[in-house]
N, C-alpha and C positions, 0 to 999 in steps of 0.2 A: 504494499500500500504506500509507504514512504517513497518507493523507487518512482511508482506510479506518477505521485502527487510532482517529483522532481522532472519527471521527462514531461510532463503537464507544463510546467512553468516554465522550463527551458525551451519548450516549442511553441505551443499555441500562445501563451502568455507572453511571449517575446517575439512576437511575428514580425515584428519591424526588423529585426536583425537579419531574419531570413530573406525578406523583401530587399533590404537594401544591399544586402550580399550579393545577390541575384542581379539588380539594375546595374550594379558597379561594374558588370561584365557586358552590360549593353541594354538598351531599349527594350522592353516587353510591354505588351499590353495585359490587363488583367486577368483574363484567363489563363494566358501563358505563365503568368506568377505563380497562380495557384498549381498549375501543373507542373510547373519546375520543382515547386516547394516538394511534392509527392514524390518525383522522379529522385530529386538530388538527395532530399534529407529525410525520405521513409515515412512521413505523416502526411493526412491531407488535411488542410485548413479548410473551416467551412467558407462556402462561397460568399455569404455576406461576411464574416469575419474580415477575410482577406480583404475585400473592396473597403471596408470600415478603415483597415489599417494604411490601405493605399491613399485614401481620402484624407486621414489624418496627417501622412507624412506629407501630402501635397500642400494641406494647410499649413504646416509646420515649416515649410520651405524646405525639406529634405530630400522631395522627388519634385520633378516638374514634367508636364506633359511636352513630349519633343515633338509628334506629330498625331494629327487625327487620320485616319485612314478609312472612307467608304467601305463598308462589309457588304457583302451579296446576300448573307444570311440572318442579318439581324442590325442593331444600331452600328454607328461608326465605331471603330476600334481605336481609342486613346492608347498611345504608346508612352509609357513613362520611362525617364532617364533620373539617376541619383545627380545631384545638385552638388559643388563644394562643400556646402554646409551638411549635406548627409555624408559627403566621404568623411567628413572630418569627425561626425557621430560616430559612424562604423570603426573608424580608427581607434577613437576613444574607448568603445564598448571592447573591442578587440584587446588592447592593453589592459583593460580592466579584467577582462576574464584569462588573460594570459597571467596577470597577477594573482588572481584569485585560486586558478591551478597550482601555482608554484606554492601559495600560503597552504592550500589543502594537502597536496601531494609531493612538494618538494621537487618539482620537475619542470622545467620548461618546454614547449613545444616550438622548434624551430623552424 
């Protein structure tokens, strides 16, 4: 039970980390973000949750719309990209997690 809570808190409750890390590699539209999280990180965020995180990151200036492309099967696709502010926050989070890992386990991941 404690391990499941840990996994939940480090995945779904910190979804912004996963979104920013994917967008650091290049622009993606919302559904791609959701699909890439499942493929790369092994868990499936809720569709609504994923979009709430994307909109929150956009509102905070951590990501921005890079382009909007018409879609044949639905609404236009909005491609998101990470901003320099988002990259700075992602780097700060990485440093925090690296330090936490060192404090807990006495090892650094290089």
